[in-house]
PAZAPA-4460 file (N, C-alpha, C; in steps of 0.05 Angstrom, whole numbers, plus 32768, in hexadecimal, padded with zeros to 4 digits):
% residues 310
    n_x    n_y    n_z   ca_x   ca_y   ca_z    c_x    c_y    c_z   seq   type   mol
   7FBA   8140   7E6F   7FCD   8132   7E80   7FBD   811D   7E90     1      M     A
   7FC5   8104   7E8E   7FB8   80EF   7E9E   7FC5   80ED   7EBA     2      K     A
   7FB4   80EA   7ECE   7FBC   80EA   7EEA   7FB5   80CF   7EF7     3      T     A
   7FC8   80C5   7F06   7FC3   80AD   7F17   7FC5   80B5   7F34     4      A     A
   7FB2   80AE   7F44   7FB4   80B0   7F61   7FBF   8095   7F6C     5      F     A
   7FD4   8097   7F7C   7FE1   807F   7F87   7FE1   8081   7FA5     6      V     A
   7FDE   806A   7FB2   7FD9   8069   7FCF   7FED   8057   7FDD     7      F     A
   7FFA   8060   7FF2   800F   8051   8000   8004   803A   8010     8      P     A
   8015   8027   8016   800D   8010   8027   801A   8012   8042     9      G     A
   8019   7FFB   8050   8024   7FFA   806B   8042   8001   806B    10      Q     A
   804A   800F   8080   8066   8018   8081   8067   8037   8080    11      G     A
   8051   8043   8078   8050   8060   8076   8045   806E   808F    12      A     A
   803E   805D   80A3   8032   8069   80BB   8044   807A   80CB    13      Q     A
   803A   8090   80D7   8049   80A1   80E9   8036   80B0   80FA    14      K     A
   803D   80B4   8113   802C   80C3   8125   8029   80E0   811B    15      V     A
   8010   80EA   811B   800A   8104   8110   7FFF   8104   80F4    16      G     A
   7FFF   80ED   80E8   7FF5   80EC   80CC   7FD7   80F3   80CB    17      M     A
   7FD2   8104   80B7   7FB6   810C   80B2   7FAD   8124   80C3    18      G     A
   7FBB   812A   80D8   7FB2   8140   80EA   7FB1   815B   80DC    19      Q     A
   7FC6   8161   80CD   7FC7   817B   80BF   7FB0   817D   80AB    20      S     A
   7FAA   8167   809D   7F94   8167   808A   7F7A   816B   8098    21      L     A
   7F76   815D   80AE   7F5C   815F   80BD   7F58   817B   80C8    22      A     A
   7F6E   8189   80CF   7F6B   81A4   80D9   7F66   81B9   80C3    23      E     A
   7F70   81B2   80AB   7F6E   81C6   8095   7F57   81C1   8082    24      A     A
   7F4C   81A9   8082   7F38   81A1   806E   7F21   8193   807B    25      C     A
   7F09   819D   8077   7EF1   8191   8083   7EEC   8175   8078    26      E     A
   7EF2   8170   805F   7EEE   8156   8053   7F00   8141   8061    27      A     A
   7F18   8148   8068   7F2A   8136   8077   7F20   8131   8093    28      A     A
   7F17   8146   80A0   7F0C   8144   80BB   7EF5   8130   80BC    29      K     A
   7EE4   8132   80A7   7ECD   8120   80A5   7ED5   8103   80A1    30      A     A
   7EEB   80FF   8092   7EF5   80E3   808E   7EFD   80D7   80A8    31      V     A
   7F0C   80E5   80B9   7F14   80DA   80D2   7EFD   80D6   80E6    32      F     A
   7EE9   80E7   80E4   7ED1   80E3   80F4   7EC2   80C9   80EB    33      E     A
   7EC1   80C5   80D1   7EB5   80AD   80C6   7EC4   8094   80D0    34      Q     A
   7EDF   8096   80CF   7EEF   807F   80D7   7EEB   8078   80F5    35      A     A
   7EEA   808C   8106   7EE5   8087   8122   7ECB   8079   8127    36      D     A
   7EB6   8082   8118   7E9C   8076   811C   7E9A   805A   8110    37      E     A
   7EA6   8056   80F9   7EA5   803C   80EC   7EB3   8026   80FC    38      A     A
   7ECA   802D   8109   7EDA   8019   8117   7ED3   8018   8135    39      L     A
   7EC4   802C   813F   7EBD   802D   815B   7ED5   8031   816C    40      G     A
   7EE9   8041   8162   7F01   8047   8171   7F0B   8062   8168    41      M     A
   7F1C   806F   8177   7F26   8089   8170   7F3F   8086   815E    42      R     A
   7F3A   807D   8146   7F50   807B   8133   7F5E   8095   812E    43      L     A
   7F4E   80AB   812D   7F59   80C5   8129   7F6E   80CD   813E    44      S     A
   7F68   80C7   8157   7F7B   80CD   816D   7F94   80BD   816A    45      S     A
   7F91   80A4   8161   7FA8   8093   815E   7FBA   809D   8147    46      L     A
   7FAD   80A7   8131   7FBD   80B2   811B   7FCB   80CC   8124    47      C     A
   7FBC   80DD   8132   7FC7   80F7   8138   7FDB   80F8   814F    48      F     A
   7FD6   80E6   8163   7FE6   80E8   817B   7FF3   80CE   8184    49      A     A
   7FED   80B8   8177   7FF9   809F   8180   7FE9   8093   8197    50      G     A
   7FF6   8082   81A7   8013   807C   81A8   801D   806D   8190    51      P     A
   8037   8071   818A   8043   8065   8172   8041   8047   8172    52      E     A
   8047   803A   818A   8047   801D   818B   802B   8012   8185    53      E     A
   8016   8020   818C   7FFB   8017   8185   7FF5   801C   8168    54      E     A
   7FFE   8032   815D   7FFA   8038   8141   8008   8023   812F    55      L     A
   801F   8019   8138   802E   8005   8128   8022   7FEA   8127    56      R     A
   800E   7FE4   8139   8001   7FCA   8137   7FF2   7FC8   811C    57      L     A
   7FF7   7FB2   810E   7FEC   7FB0   80F3   7FCE   7FB5   80F1    58      T     A
   7FBF   7FAC   8105   7FA2   7FAF   8104   7F9A   7FCC   8106    59      E     A
   7FAC   7FDD   8112   7FA7   7FFA   8113   7FB4   8009   80FC    60      N     A
   7FCC   8000   80F5   7FDA   800E   80DF   7FCA   800E   80C6    61      T     A
   7FBE   7FF8   80BF   7FB0   7FF6   80A5   7F99   8009   80A3    62      Q     A
   7F86   800A   80B6   7F71   801E   80B4   7F7B   803B   80B7    63      P     A
   7F90   803F   80C6   7F9B   805A   80CA   7FA6   8065   80B0    64      A     A
   7FB5   8055   80A1   7FBF   805E   8087   7FA9   8062   8073    65      I     A
   7F96   804F   8073   7F7F   8052   8061   7F70   806C   8067    66      L     A
   7F6A   8072   8080   7F5C   808A   8087   7F6B   80A3   807F    67      A     A
   7F85   80A4   8083   7F95   80BB   807C   7F96   80BF   805D    68      T     A
   7F98   80A9   804F   7F98   80AA   8032   7F7D   80B5   8027    69      S     A
   7F67   80AC   8033   7F4D   80B5   8029   7F48   80D1   8032    70      I     A
   7F52   80DA   8048   7F50   80F6   8050   7F5E   8107   803C    71      A     A
   7F76   80FF   8033   7F85   810E   801E   7F75   810F   8004    72      A     A
   7F6A   80F8   7FFD   7F5A   80F5   7FE5   7F42   8108   7FE5    73      L     A
   7F33   8109   7FFB   7F1B   8119   7FFC   7F22   8137   7FFB    74      R     A
   7F38   813F   8006   7F41   815B   8005   7F47   8162   7FE8    75      C     A
   7F54   8151   7FD9   7F5B   8157   7FBE   7F42   8156   7FAC    76      L     A
   7F30   8143   7FB1   7F17   8142   7FA2   7F07   815C   7FA6    77      E     A
   7F08   8166   7FBF   7EF9   817F   7FC5   7F02   8196   7FB4    78      A     A
   7F1B   8194   7FAA   7F26   81A9   7F99   7F23   81A2   7F7B    79      Q     A
   7F14   818D   7F76   7F0D   8187   7F5A   7F21   8175   7F4B    80      G     A
   7F34   8169   7F59   7F48   8158   7F4C   7F3E   813B   7F4C    81      V     A
   7F3F   812F   7F34   7F36   8114   7F31   7F4B   8104   7F21    82      R     A
   7F4E   80EA   7F27   7F62   80DA   7F19   7F57   80CD   7F00    83      P     A
   7F69   80C5   7EEE   7F62   80B4   7ED7   7F66   8097   7EDE    84      D     A
   7F79   8091   7EF0   7F7E   8076   7EF9   7F84   8077   7F17    85      F     A
   7F82   8060   7F25   7F8A   805E   7F41   7F9A   8044   7F45    86      V     A
   7FAB   8045   7F59   7FBB   802D   7F60   7FC4   8030   7F7D    87      A     A
   7FC8   801A   7F8B   7FD1   801C   7FA6   7FE5   8005   7FAC    88      G     A
   7FF8   800B   7FBD   800D   7FF7   7FC4   8003   7FE7   7FDC    89      H     A
   7FFD   7FCD   7FD7   7FF4   7FBB   7FED   7FDA   7FC6   7FFA    90      S     A
   7FDB   7FCD   8013   7FC4   7FD9   8021   7FB9   7FF0   8010    91      L     A
   7FCA   8000   8003   7FC0   8016   7FF3   7FAC   8010   7FDE    92      G     A
   7FAB   7FF6   7FD6   7F97   7FEE   7FC2   7F7B   7FF2   7FCC    93      E     A
   7F77   7FF0   7FE6   7F5C   7FF5   7FF2   7F56   8013   7FF0    94      Y     A
   7F69   8024   7FF6   7F64   8041   7FF2   7F5E   8047   7FD5    95      S     A
   7F6C   803A   7FC3   7F67   803F   7FA6   7F4B   8037   7F9E    96      A     A
   7F41   8021   7FAA   7F26   8018   7FA4   7F11   802A   7FAF    97      L     A
   7F17   8036   7FC7   7F05   804B   7FD2   7F04   8062   7FBF    98      V     A
   7F1C   806B   7FB5   7F1E   8081   7FA3   7F0F   807C   7F89    99      A     A
   7F0E   8063   7F80   7F01   805C   7F67   7EE3   8056   7F6B   100      A     A
   7ED9   8059   7F84   7EBD   8055   7F89   7EB4   8038   7F8A   101      G     A
   7EC8   8025   7F8C   7EC1   8009   7F8D   7EBB   7FFF   7FA9   102      A     A
   7EC7   800C   7FBD   7EC3   8005   7FD9   7EBA   801D   7FE9   103      L     A
   7EA7   8019   7FFB   7EA0   802E   800E   7EB7   8031   8022   104      R     A
   7EBD   8049   802A   7ED3   804F   803C   7ECF   803F   8056   105      F     A
   7EB7   803F   8061   7EB2   8031   807B   7EB7   8013   8078   106      E     A
   7EAF   8008   8061   7EB3   7FEB   805D   7ED1   7FE5   805A   107      D     A
   7EDF   7FF6   804C   7EFC   7FF2   8048   7F0B   7FF3   8063   108      A     A
   7F03   8005   8075   7F0F   8007   808F   7F0C   7FED   809F   109      L     A
   7EF3   7FE3   809F   7EEE   7FCA   80AE   7EFD   7FB2   80A2   110      R     A
   7EFF   7FB1   8088   7F0D   7F9B   807B   7F2B   7F9C   8081   111      V     A
   7F37   7FB4   807F   7F54   7FB5   8082   7F5C   7FB1   80A0   112      V     A
   7F4A   7FB8   80B2   7F50   7FB2   80CE   7F51   7F93   80D2   113      R     A
   7F3E   7F85   80C6   7F3F   7F68   80C8   7F57   7F5C   80B8   114      Q     A
   7F5C   7F68   80A1   7F73   7F60   8091   7F8D   7F61   80A2   115      R     A
   7F90   7F78   80B0   7FA7   7F7B   80C1   7FA9   7F66   80D7   116      G     A
   7F93   7F5F   80E3   7F92   7F4A   80F8   7F9A   7F2F   80EC   117      Q     A
   7F8E   7F29   80D5   7F93   7F0F   80C8   7FB0   7F0C   80C0   118      F     A
   7FBC   7F22   80B5   7FD7   7F21   80AC   7FEA   7F1E   80C4   119      M     A
   7FE4   7F2C   80DA   7FF5   7F2B   80F2   7FF4   7F0F   80FE   120      Q     A
   7FDD   7F02   80FD   7FD9   7EE8   810A   7FE1   7ED1   80F9   121      E     A
   7FE8   7ED6   80DF   7FEE   7EC0   80CD   8009   7EB2   80D3   122      A     A
   801B   7EC1   80DF   8036   7EB7   80E5   803D   7EBE   8101   123      V     A
   8046   7EAB   8112   804E   7EB2   812D   8064   7EC7   812E   124      P     A
   8063   7ED8   8141   8077   7EEE   8144   8093   7EE3   8144   125      A     A
   80A4   7EEF   8134   80C0   7EE7   8134   80C7   7ED2   811F   126      G     A
   80B3   7EC5   8113   80B8   7EB0   80FF   80BB   7EBB   80E3   127      E     A
   80AF   7ED2   80DD   80B1   7EDD   80C2   80C2   7EF6   80C2   128      G     A
   80C9   7EFE   80A9   80D9   7F16   80A6   80D7   7F20   8089   129      A     A
   80DF   7F39   8086   80E1   7F46   806B   80FC   7F54   8069   130      M     A
   8105   7F57   8051   811F   7F65   804C   811D   7F74   8032   131      A     A
   812B   7F8B   8030   812C   7F9A   8018   8147   7F96   800A   132      A     A
   8146   7F8F   7FF0   815E   7F8B   7FE0   815F   7FA1   7FCB   133      L     A
   8174   7FB1   7FCB   8177   7FC8   7FB9   818F   7FC4   7FA7   134      L     A
   818B   7FCE   7F8E   81A1   7FCD   7F7B   81A5   7FB1   7F6F   135      G     A
   8190   7FA1   7F6F   8191   7F87   7F63   8177   7F81   7F54   136      V     A
   8179   7F76   7F3C   8161   7F73   7F2C   8150   7F5B   7F36   137      D     A
   8137   7F5A   7F2C   8124   7F47   7F35   812D   7F2A   7F30   138      V     A
   813A   7F26   7F19   8143   7F0A   7F13   8157   7F00   7F27   139      E     A
   8169   7F12   7F30   817D   7F0A   7F44   8170   7F06   7F5F   140      K     A
   815C   7F16   7F65   814D   7F13   7F7F   813F   7EF8   7F7F   141      V     A
   8132   7EF1   7F69   8124   7ED8   7F67   8138   7EC0   7F6B   142      E     A
   814F   7EC3   7F5F   8163   7EAD   7F62   816C   7EAB   7F7F   143      A     A
   8171   7EC1   7F8C   8179   7EC1   7FA8   8163   7EB4   7FB9   144      V     A
   814A   7EBC   7FB4   8133   7EB0   7FC3   8131   7E92   7FBF   145      C     A
   8135   7E89   7FA7   8133   7E6C   7FA2   8148   7E5D   7FB2   146      R     A
   8160   7E68   7FB4   8175   7E5B   7FC4   816F   7E5C   7FE2   147      E     A
   8165   7E74   7FEA   815F   7E77   8007   8147   7E67   800F   148      A     A
   8136   7E5F   7FFC   811E   7E50   8002   8124   7E34   800E   149      S     A
   813D   7E2B   800C   8144   7E12   8019   8141   7E14   8037   150      E     A
   8141   7E2D   8042   813E   7E31   805F   8122   7E3A   8067   151      R     A
   8110   7E3B   8054   80F4   7E43   805A   80E9   7E54   8043   152      G     A
   80D1   7E5E   8047   80C5   7E6F   8033   80D5   7E88   8030   153      V     A
   80DB   7E90   8017   80E9   7EA9   8010   80E2   7EB0   7FF4   154      C     A
   80D6   7EC7   7FF0   80CD   7ECF   7FD5   80CB   7EED   7FD3   155      S     A
   80CB   7EF8   7FBA   80C7   7F15   7FB6   80AB   7F1C   7FC0   156      P     A
   80A9   7F33   7FCF   8090   7F3B   7FDA   8086   7F56   7FCF   157      A     A
   8099   7F69   7FCC   8092   7F83   7FC0   80A6   7F88   7FA9   158      N     A
   809D   7F88   7F91   80AD   7F8E   7F7A   80AA   7FAC   7F75   159      L     A
   80B9   7FBC   7F85   80B4   7FD9   7F87   80BF   7FE9   7F6F   160      N     A
   80D6   7FE1   7F65   80E2   7FEE   7F4E   80F6   7FDA   7F41   161      S     A
   8100   7FE0   7F2A   8113   7FCD   7F1D   812B   7FC7   7F2F   162      P     A
   8131   7FD9   7F42   8149   7FD4   7F53   8143   7FD3   7F70   163      S     A
   8129   7FD0   7F77   8122   7FCE   7F94   810C   7FB9   7F97   164      Q     A
   8114   7FA3   7FA5   8101   7F8D   7FAA   8102   7F86   7FC7   165      V     A
   80EA   7F83   7FD3   80E8   7F7A   7FEF   80E0   7F5D   7FEE   166      V     A
   80EE   7F4D   7FFF   80E8   7F30   8000   80DC   7F29   801B   167      I     A
   80CF   7F12   801D   80C1   7F0A   8035   80C1   7EEC   8038   168      A     A
   80BE   7EE3   8051   80BD   7EC6   8056   80C5   7EC0   8073   169      G     A
   80CE   7EA7   8077   80D9   7E9F   8091   80F2   7EAF   8097   170      H     A
   80F5   7EB6   80B0   810C   7EC8   80B8   8127   7EBC   80B0   171      K     A
   812B   7EA3   80B5   8146   7E97   80AF   814B   7E98   8091   172      S     A
   8137   7E93   8080   813A   7E93   8063   813F   7EB0   8059   173      A     A
   8130   7EC3   8064   8134   7EDF   805B   8150   7EE9   8063   174      V     A
   8158   7EE2   807B   8173   7EEA   8084   8189   7EDF   8072   175      E     A
   8185   7EC6   806A   8198   7EB9   8058   8198   7EC7   803C   176      Y     A
   8180   7ECE   8033   817D   7EDC   8019   818C   7EF7   801A   177      A     A
   818B   7F05   8030   8199   7F1E   8033   81B7   7F1A   8030   178      V     A
   81C1   7F05   803D   81DE   7EFF   803B   81E5   7EF8   801E   179      T     A
   81D5   7EE8   8011   81DA   7EE1   7FF5   81D9   7EFA   7FE3   180      L     A
   81C6   7F0B   7FE7   81C3   7F23   7FD6   81DB   7F35   7FD9   181      A     A
   81E6   7F38   7FF1   81FE   7F48   7FF5   8215   7F3C   7FE6   182      K     A
   8218   7F22   7FE7   822D   7F14   7FDA   822C   7F17   7FBB   183      Q     A
   8213   7F1B   7FB1   820F   7F1B   7F94   820B   7F38   7F89   184      R     A
   8214   7F4B   7F99   8216   7F66   7F8E   81FF   7F7A   7F94   185      G     A
   81ED   7F72   7FA6   81D8   7F85   7FAE   81E5   7F9E   7FBA   186      A     A
   81DB   7FB6   7FB2   81E6   7FCF   7FBD   81DF   7FD0   7FDB   187      R     A
   81C8   7FC6   7FE2   81C0   7FC6   7FFE   81AD   7FAF   8002   188      R     A
   81AF   7FA2   8019   819C   7F8C   8020   8198   7F8D   803E   189      A     A
   8180   7F95   8047   817B   7F99   8063   8161   7F8D   806C   190      V     A
   8161   7F82   8084   8149   7F78   8090   8137   7F90   8098   191      M     A
   811D   7F8C   8096   8109   7FA1   809B   80FB   7F9C   80B6   192      L     A
   80F5   7FB2   80C4   80E6   7FB0   80DD   80C8   7FAE   80D7   193      A     A
   80BE   7F96   80D3   80A2   7F92   80CD   8096   7F7E   80E0   194      V     A
   807C   7F7E   80E2   806E   7F6D   80F5   8067   7F52   80EA   195      S     A
   8069   7F4E   80D0   8062   7F35   80C3   806F   7F34   80A8   196      A     A
   8072   7F1B   809C   807D   7F19   8081   8066   7F1B   806C   197      P     A
   8060   7F33   8064   804A   7F38   8052   804F   7F2F   8036   198      F     A
   803A   7F28   8027   803B   7F23   800A   804D   7F0B   8003   199      H     A
   804B   7EF6   8013   8059   7EDD   800C   8046   7EC6   8013   200      C     A
   804F   7EAE   800E   803E   7E96   8013   8035   7E93   8030   201      A     A
   8045   7E9E   8043   803E   7E9C   805F   8024   7EAB   8065   202      L     A
   801C   7EBD   8053   8003   7ECC   8058   7FEA   7EBE   804D   203      M     A
   7FED   7EA6   8042   7FD6   7E98   8037   7FBF   7E94   804C   204      Q     A
   7FC5   7E8D   8065   7FB0   7E8B   8079   7FA0   7EA6   807C   205      P     A
   7FAE   7EBC   807A   7FA1   7ED6   807C   7F8F   7EDA   8064   206      A     A
   7F98   7ED2   804C   7F88   7ED5   8034   7F6E   7EC5   8036   207      A     A
   7F71   7EAD   8041   7F59   7E9B   8044   7F45   7EA7   8058   208      E     A
   7F4F   7EB3   806D   7F3D   7EC0   8080   7F30   7ED9   8075   209      R     A
   7F3F   7EE7   8064   7F35   7F00   8059   7F20   7EFB   8043   210      L     A
   7F22   7EE5   8035   7F10   7EE0   801F   7EF2   7EE2   8026   211      Q     A
   7EE8   7ED5   803B   7ECC   7ED9   8041   7EC4   7EF5   804A   212      P     A
   7ED7   7F03   8057   7ED2   7F1F   805F   7ECE   7F30   8046   213      V     A
   7EDF   7F2C   8032   7EDB   7F3B   8019   7EC2   7F32   800A   214      L     A
   7EBC   7F18   800D   7EA4   7F0D   8000   7E8B   7F1A   800B   215      G     A
   7E8B   7F22   8024   7E74   7F2F   8030   7E74   7F4D   802E   216      D     A
   7E88   7F58   8020   7E8B   7F75   801D   7E81   7F7E   8001   217      T     A
   7E72   7F93   8000   7E67   7F9D   7FE7   7E7C   7FAA   7FD6   218      A     A
   7E7F   7FA2   7FBD   7E91   7FAF   7FAA   7E80   7FB9   7F92   219      F     A
   7E85   7FD2   7F8A   7E79   7FDD   7F72   7E8E   7FDD   7F5C   220      A     A
   7E84   7FE1   7F43   7E97   7FE4   7F2D   7EA6   7FFF   7F31   221      D     A
   7EBE   8001   7F26   7ECF   8018   7F2B   7EC8   802F   7F18   222      L     A
   7ECA   8047   7F23   7EC6   805F   7F13   7EDE   8066   7F02   223      N     A
   7EF6   805E   7F0B   7F0E   8061   7EFC   7F1E   8047   7EFD   224      V     A
   7F2E   8041   7EE9   7F3C   8028   7EE9   7F51   8026   7EFF   225      P     A
   7F56   800E   7F09   7F6A   8009   7F1E   7F7E   7FF5   7F13   226      L     A
   7F98   7FF9   7F1A   7FAD   7FE5   7F14   7FB1   7FD3   7F2C   227      I     A
   7FAC   7FBA   7F2A   7FAE   7FA8   7F41   7FCB   7FA2   7F48   228      T     A
   7FCF   7F9D   7F62   7FE9   7F94   7F6C   7FF1   7F79   7F62   229      N     A
   7FDE   7F67   7F61   7FE5   7F4B   7F5E   7FEC   7F44   7F41   230      V     A
   7FE0   7F52   7F2E   7FE5   7F4C   7F12   7FF0   7F64   7F02   231      D     A
   7FF0   7F7C   7F0F   7FF6   7F95   7F01   7FE4   7F98   7EE8   232      A     A
   7FCA   7F91   7EED   7FB7   7F91   7ED7   7FA2   7FA7   7EDC   233      A     A
   7F97   7FB2   7EC7   7F82   7FC6   7EC9   7F67   7FB8   7ECE   234      I     A
   7F59   7FC0   7EE3   7F3E   7FB5   7EE8   7F2A   7FCC   7EEB   235      I     A
   7F11   7FC5   7EE6   7EFB   7FD9   7EE9   7EE3   7FCD   7EF7   236      T     A
   7EE3   7FB3   7EFE   7ECB   7FA8   7F0B   7ED0   7FA2   7F28   237      S     A
   7EBA   7FA4   7F38   7EBC   7F9F   7F54   7EC4   7F82   7F5A   238      G     A
   7EBA   7F70   7F4A   7EC1   7F53   7F50   7EDE   7F4E   7F4A   239      E     A
   7EEA   7F5A   7F36   7F06   7F58   7F31   7F16   7F62   7F48   240      Q     A
   7F0D   7F78   7F54   7F1B   7F84   7F6A   7F1A   7F72   7F83   241      A     A
   7F03   7F66   7F88   7F00   7F54   7F9F   7F14   7F3D   7F9D   242      R     A
   7F14   7F30   7F85   7F26   7F19   7F81   7F43   7F21   7F84   243      V     A
   7F4A   7F38   7F79   7F66   7F42   7F7A   7F6F   7F46   7F97   244      A     A
   7F5D   7F51   7FA7   7F64   7F57   7FC3   7F6A   7F3D   7FD3   245      L     A
   7F5B   7F28   7FCD   7F61   7F0E   7FDA   7F7C   7F04   7FD2   246      V     A
   7F81   7F03   7FB8   7F9A   7EF9   7FAD   7FB2   7F0A   7FB6   247      R     A
   7FAE   7F23   7FBA   7FC3   7F36   7FC1   7FD2   7F2F   7FDA   248      Q     A
   7FC3   7F24   7FEE   7FCE   7F20   8009   7FE7   7F0F   8009   249      V     A
   7FE7   7EF9   7FFA   7FFE   7EE6   7FFA   800E   7EE7   7FE0   250      A     A
   800A   7EFD   7FD0   8018   7F00   7FB7   8029   7F19   7FB7   251      S     A
   803E   7F1A   7FA6   804E   7F32   7FA6   8040   7F4A   7F9B   252      P     A
   8047   7F62   7FA4   803D   7F7B   7F9A   804E   7F83   7F82   253      V     A
   8041   7F83   7F6B   804F   7F89   7F52   804E   7FA7   7F4C   254      R     A
   805B   7FB6   7F5D   8059   7FD3   7F5B   8067   7FDE   7F42   255      W     A
   807F   7FD5   7F3D   808E   7FDE   7F26   807F   7FD9   7F0C   256      S     A
   8073   7FC2   7F0A   8063   7FBC   7EF2   804A   7FCD   7EF1   257      E     A
   803E   7FD2   7F08   8026   7FE3   7F09   802C   7FFF   7EFF   258      S     A
   8043   800A   7F08   804A   8025   7EFE   804F   8025   7EE0   259      V     A
   805C   8010   7ED6   8060   800E   7EB9   8046   800D   7EAB   260      K     A
   8032   7FFF   7EB6   8018   7FFD   7EA9   800B   8019   7EA8   261      R     A
   800E   8028   7EBD   8003   8044   7EBE   8011   8055   7EA9   262      L     A
   802B   8053   7EA8   803A   8063   7E94   8032   805B   7E78   263      L     A
   802F   8041   7E73   8026   8038   7E58   800A   8043   7E51   264      D     A
   7FFA   8048   7E66   7FDF   8052   7E61   7FDF   8071   7E5E   265      A     A
   7FF6   807D   7E5F   7FF8   8099   7E5A   7FF9   80AB   7E72   266      G     A
   7FFB   80A0   7E8A   7FFC   80B0   7EA2   8017   80BF   7EA4   267      V     A
   8015   80D9   7EA8   802D   80EA   7EAB   802D   80F9   7EC5   268      T     A
   8018   80F7   7ED5   8017   8104   7EEF   800E   80F0   7F04   269      R     A
   801D   80EE   7F1A   8016   80DC   7F30   8013   80EC   7F49   270      F     A
   7FFE   80E6   7F58   7FF9   80F3   7F72   7FF7   80DE   7F87   271      V     A
   800A   80DE   7F9A   800A   80CB   7FB0   7FF9   80D7   7FC7   272      E     A
   7FE5   80C8   7FD0   7FD2   80D2   7FE4   7FD4   80C1   7FFD   273      L     A
   7FDF   80CD   8013   7FE2   80BF   802C   7FFD   80C5   8039   274      G     A
   8002   80B9   8050   801A   80C0   805F   8034   80B7   8050   275      P     A
   8048   80C9   8051   8062   80C2   8046   8064   80C7   8028   276      G     A
   807C   80C2   801D   8082   80C6   8001   8090   80AE   7FF5   277      K     A
   808B   8096   8000   8099   807E   7FF6   8094   8079   7FD9   278      V     A
   807A   807B   7FD1   8074   8075   7FB5   807F   808C   7FA3   279      L     A
   807E   80A4   7FAC   808A   80BA   7F9D   80A7   80B5   7F97   280      S     A
   80B6   80AB   7FAA   80D2   80A5   7FA6   80D6   8090   7F92   281      G     A
   80C6   807B   7F93   80C8   8065   7F7F   80C1   806F   7F63   282      L     A
   80AC   8080   7F61   80A4   808B   7F47   80BA   809C   7F3B   283      L     A
   80C8   80AB   7F4C   80DE   80BC   7F41   80F4   80AB   7F37   284      K     A
   80F9   8094   7F43   810D   8082   7F39   8105   8077   7F1E   285      Q     A
   80EC   806F   7F1B   80E3   8062   7F03   80DC   8075   7EEC   286      M     A
   80D2   808C   7EF2   80C9   809F   7EDE   80CE   80BC   7EE6   287      Q     A
   80E8   80C4   7EE6   80EE   80DF   7EF0   80E1   80F6   7EE0   288      P     A
   80D8   80F0   7EC7   80CC   8105   7EB7   80AF   810A   7EBF   289      E     A
   80A3   80F8   7ECE   8087   80FC   7ED6   8084   8112   7EEB   290      A     A
   806C   811E   7EEC   8066   8130   7F01   805D   8120   7F19   291      Q     A
   806B   8122   7F2F   8065   8112   7F47   805F   8124   7F5E   292      I     A
   8047   8122   7F69   803D   8133   7F7E   8033   8121   7F95   293      L     A
   802E   812D   7FAC   8023   811E   7FC2   8012   812F   7FD4   294      N     A
   8000   8122   7FE2   7FEF   8130   7FF6   7FF0   811F   8010   295      V     A
   7FFC   812A   8025   7FFD   811D   803F   7FF7   8130   8056   296      E     A
   7FF7   814A   8050   7FF2   815F   8064   7FE8   8178   8056   297      D     A
   7FE2   818D   8066   7FD7   81A5   805B   7FE9   81B3   8046   298      A     A
   8004   81B6   804D   8015   81C2   8039   8017   81B3   801E   299      P     A
   8019   8198   8020   801B   8189   8007   8001   8189   7FF7   300      S     A
   7FEA   818B   8006   7FD0   818E   7FF8   7FD0   81A8   7FE8   301      L     A
   7FD8   81BD   7FF5   7FD8   81D7   7FE8   7FEB   81D7   7FD0   302      E     A
   8002   81CC   7FD3   8016   81CB   7FBD   800C   81BA   7FA6   303      A     A
   8000   81A3   7FAC   7FF6   8192   7F96   7FDE   819F   7F88   304      T     A
   7FCC   81AB   7F97   7FB5   81B8   7F8B   7FBF   81CF   7F78   305      A     A
   7FD3   81DD   7F81   7FDE   81F2   7F70   7FEB   81E7   7F57   306      A     A
   7FF8   81D0   7F59   8007   81C5   7F42   7FF4   81BA   7F2D   307      S     A
   7FDC   81B1   7F35   7FC9   81A6   7F22   7FB5   81BB   7F19   308      V     A
   7FB9   81D4   7F22   7FAA   81EA   7F17   7F8F   81EF   7F25   309      G     A
   7F8C   81E7   7F3F   7F73   81EB   7F4D   7F72   8208   7F56   310      C     A
***
């Protein structure tokens, strides 16, 4: 049975994340200690106890989710579980690269903290927005975005499943796209509470600022193949990973295509590692026959380890 480890992105944060793992698993505890030292701040306290408004700041959210995901990973690795493929949604691609041995955990933490700052600063507060469109296919979403683009940037940002697409851009354009989508049969179209319009052209300044940071970061070749967000392509080299991470910032996350690529490669078991079960829910929509597991706390670690025969 081929197994893919998948890692969530921003939006999965919640106060208390990782605490149960750190209390139950020495490997997880060590991850949070490494994170505190690497960043020179008590990231562990922020994850475990908040305050929530500080945890929601993008520059804190991104390393917090990364640390929790890697804590879950190290606990599962300690029980002898290894993946055949890795993939991550947006920010989760950094966790996937740590899992594949391409990025040192400490380096990934420092990069994603800057990534969060750059993305937050790319668009003035209140000018950008994101919305989720459900029950409408990608072609119709693209048509809606083209029409809404008369009012500003508006484009698909997260291609999450065949019937769930998140769009991003200028607030007025995204709001108009929501209205159009409802008129054209979307089952649901809602604005999202986000701090910036991720994965659209408005993020290009962030991509340009991130490029030299990634250029100065050491990347090794991958121990297991990774499916990239930006192309839904299989990569195995560190340089491919570096280039993909730069392009990812202002490009849509091709998650639905990434999952299809994994299924085509023979993956029948998916393990989501990190806070929440967003990716697990999407996977169940796309491939209900697959074995879908997750690790976000001590009980789910125990259940997943038992399911894979540890």
